[in-house]
C-alpha positions as CSV (number, residue, x, y, z in Angstrom):
1,M,1.5,-4.0,-5.8
2,R,-0.2,-1.3,-7.9
3,K,0.6,-1.2,-11.6
4,I,1.6,2.2,-12.9
5,A,-0.1,3.1,-16.2
6,L,2.6,4.0,-18.7
7,N,0.1,6.1,-20.7
8,A,-1.1,8.1,-17.6
9,I,-1.0,11.9,-17.8
10,R,2.1,13.0,-16.0
11,Q,2.5,16.1,-13.9
12,P,5.9,17.7,-13.3
13,A,7.0,17.8,-9.7
14,N,10.0,19.3,-7.9
15,L,11.6,16.8,-5.5
16,S,14.6,17.0,-3.2
17,I,16.6,13.8,-3.3
18,D,19.8,12.9,-1.6
19,S,22.6,13.8,-4.1
20,N,24.5,10.6,-3.5
21,L,21.4,8.5,-4.1
22,M,20.7,10.5,-7.3
23,R,24.2,10.0,-8.6
24,E,24.0,6.3,-7.9
25,A,20.7,6.0,-9.6
26,K,21.9,7.8,-12.7
27,G,25.0,5.6,-12.8
28,L,22.8,2.5,-12.8
29,D,20.4,4.0,-15.4
30,V,17.5,4.0,-13.0
31,N,14.5,5.9,-14.3
32,V,14.2,8.2,-11.3
33,S,10.8,9.5,-12.3
34,R,9.3,6.0,-12.5
35,A,11.1,4.9,-9.4
36,A,9.7,8.0,-7.5
37,E,6.3,7.3,-8.9
38,A,6.4,3.7,-7.8
39,G,7.5,4.7,-4.3
40,I,4.8,7.3,-4.0
41,A,2.2,4.8,-5.2
42,E,3.3,2.4,-2.6
43,A,3.1,5.1,0.1
44,V,-0.4,6.1,-1.0
45,A,-1.5,2.4,-0.9
46,A,0.0,1.9,2.6
47,E,-1.7,5.1,3.9
48,K,-5.1,4.0,2.4
49,T,-4.8,0.7,4.1
50,R,-3.9,2.3,7.4
51,L,-6.9,4.6,7.1
52,W,-9.3,1.8,6.1
53,K,-8.2,-0.2,9.2
54,L,-8.8,2.9,11.4
55,E,-12.2,3.6,9.9
56,N,-13.3,-0.1,10.2
57,R,-11.7,-0.9,13.5
58,A,-15.0,-1.0,15.4
59,T,-16.5,-3.4,12.9
60,M,-13.5,-5.7,13.0
61,D,-13.4,-5.6,16.8
62,A,-17.2,-6.4,17.0
63,W,-16.7,-9.4,14.6
64,N,-13.7,-10.7,16.6
65,D,-15.8,-10.4,19.8
66,Y,-18.6,-12.4,18.1
67,I,-16.2,-15.1,17.0
68,D,-14.7,-15.3,20.5
69,K,-18.2,-15.7,22.1
70,A,-20.0,-17.8,19.4
71,G,-17.3,-19.4,17.5
72,I,-16.8,-19.5,13.8
73,P,-20.0,-19.7,11.8
74,L,-20.5,-23.1,10.1
75,E,-17.3,-24.4,11.8
76,E,-18.6,-27.9,11.8
77,Y,-18.5,-28.0,8.0
78,R,-14.8,-26.9,7.7
79,Q,-12.6,-29.3,5.9
80,F,-9.4,-28.1,7.6
């Protein structure tokens, strides 16, 4: 999980949030800005991972094909 810098420069943003959820969050003293920032950071990380997998799919497929045909390199030295 990505750590959010407490001293980062913040940018104001307008968000539309379910009013019941907002009321509940306020009642529980949830810092809505930090919670939103954490959720956005998680979404950004997930999208970066998804894109990396798409961009590197051919390489991963080629490596998997190699392993299927030739086996794991140095497999005879594995201790497990």
